[in-house]
C-alpha positions in Angstrom: 41.1 52.9 77.1 37.8 51.9 78.3 37.1 50.2 81.7 34.7 47.6 81.0 33.4 45.5 84.4 31.2 42.3 83.8 29.7 40.6 86.5 26.5 37.7 87.0 22.8 39.3 86.5 20.4 37.6 88.4 17.1 36.9 86.2 14.1 37.6 87.8 12.0 34.6 88.7 9.6 34.9 85.6 6.5 32.5 85.5 6.1 29.9 88.8 5.4 27.0 86.9 7.0 23.0 86.3 7.0 24.0 82.7 10.4 23.3 81.0 11.3 26.9 79.1 13.5 28.6 76.8 15.1 32.4 78.2 17.2 34.3 75.8 18.9 37.4 77.0 19.2 40.5 74.4 20.0 44.1 74.2 16.7 45.9 74.2 15.9 48.6 71.8 19.3 49.1 70.6 20.1 50.7 74.4 22.1 49.8 77.6 19.0 47.8 78.7 18.7 44.2 78.7 16.1 42.4 78.2 15.1 38.7 78.2 12.6 36.7 76.4 10.7 33.7 77.8 8.7 31.1 76.1 7.9 27.4 76.7 10.0 24.6 75.5 6.8 22.2 74.6 3.7 22.8 72.4 2.4 23.9 69.2 1.0 27.6 70.5 3.8 29.2 72.2 3.1 32.7 73.7 6.4 34.6 75.0 6.9 37.4 77.6 9.3 40.0 76.8 10.7 41.4 80.3 13.3 44.7 80.8 16.0 45.3 83.4 15.4 49.1 83.6 18.4 49.5 85.6 21.8 47.8 84.8 22.8 47.8 88.5 19.8 47.3 89.8 18.8 43.7 89.9 15.4 44.1 91.3 14.4 46.8 88.2 13.0 44.1 85.8 9.9 44.6 84.5 7.3 42.8 82.3 6.8 44.9 79.2 4.7 42.8 77.5 2.9 39.2 76.3 2.6 38.1 73.1 -0.7 35.7 72.6 0.1 32.2 71.8 1.3 32.0 67.8 1.4 28.6 66.5 3.9 29.0 63.7 6.9 29.7 66.3 9.1 27.3 67.7 12.3 28.6 68.9 13.9 32.1 69.1 16.8 32.7 66.2 17.1 36.8 66.5 15.9 39.7 67.2 15.9 43.1 66.1 14.9 46.4 68.3 12.3 46.0 71.0 9.6 43.9 69.0 10.8 42.4 65.9 11.7 38.7 66.4 13.1 35.7 63.8 11.7 32.6 64.7 12.1 28.9 63.7 9.3 27.2 63.0 8.3 23.5 63.5 9.2 22.7 59.5 12.8 24.4 59.9 11.7 27.4 58.2 12.6 31.0 59.7 9.9 33.2 60.2 9.7 37.0 61.1 7.5 38.5 64.0 6.5 42.2 64.0 4.5 42.8 67.6 2.6 45.8 67.3 -0.7 45.5 69.8 -3.0 46.8 67.0 -1.7 45.3 64.4 0.5 41.6 64.8 2.5 40.5 61.7 3.7 37.2 60.9 5.8 36.4 57.3 7.4 33.1 56.5 10.7 34.4 54.8 11.2 30.9 52.5 14.0 30.2 54.0 14.7 26.6 55.6 17.3 25.0 57.6 17.8 21.4 58.5 18.1 20.4 62.3 17.7 23.5 64.1 20.5 24.8 62.1 19.2 28.3 61.5 20.9 31.1 63.5 20.8 35.2 63.2 23.3 37.5 63.4 23.4 41.5 63.3 25.0 43.3 60.4 26.3 46.6 61.1 28.8 48.8 59.3 31.8 50.2 60.9 35.1 51.7 60.1 37.1 49.2 62.0 38.6 46.0 60.3 37.8 42.8 62.1 
């Protein structure tokens, strides 16, 4: 049996403004590294920052990976894949896929719509273990 330990992790003071912001923790790039995506609650054009904790046991190891410049289509983070692909809900409750690559950003409207913020994403992973 594996002994797991759980603890609270302090998220760094990422921005120094009075704006309200969302911050979402996620496993970064399918590794033991933790990331956080920070983006504003208000406004039509939103930029977001991706921060990564380089050493899980060192709370001072948060490093800003990159900033994505303002994107008009996004509203709220729904899901993510790897270290640079994100699913966002749009202002019209649609699902938008965003692939961050500094040389060729891609945004695609997936033509999937929810109602009143109902869009959610879950990662599917095959397993031999019955859940």
